[in-house]
C-alpha positions, 0 to 999 in steps of 0.5 A: 930642538924644540917643542911643540904644543897643540890645542883644540877650540875648547883649549885643551891640549890636543898633544905635545911633542919634542921637534927638530927639522929637516937637515935638506929642506929645514922642515919640522919632524915630531919625536916620539908619540904622536895621536892617530890624526894628526897628519903631521911628519913623524920622523920616527915613522917615515924620515931618515937620516943624513951621515953627511950633514949628519942629521934628521932628514924629513920622508920626502927628504929622505927618499930623494937621498935615495939617489946619493945626493946631499942637498942641503938647505943651508948649501941652497941658500948659499948657492942662490945667494952667491947668482945674486951677489955674481949678477949685482958685480955684473 
């Protein structure tokens, strides 16, 4: 979990919010109330939850999860590293 704060050009705080990340794509997610007009992914409104990863998902990954495929970013990274390692060992 983290914390985000955004300022306008005059140095005034526009909004503050706690953050977490999508377990499938690692996109930052704002938790809680964010003012209207802020075009960020808001977990409570359009996100989801992956029971296999035991973590929150952004709206895009929550829709993909409806197909039944759990594809965390960590697993994809590990697969890429294995491919690179296999190519170097040839």
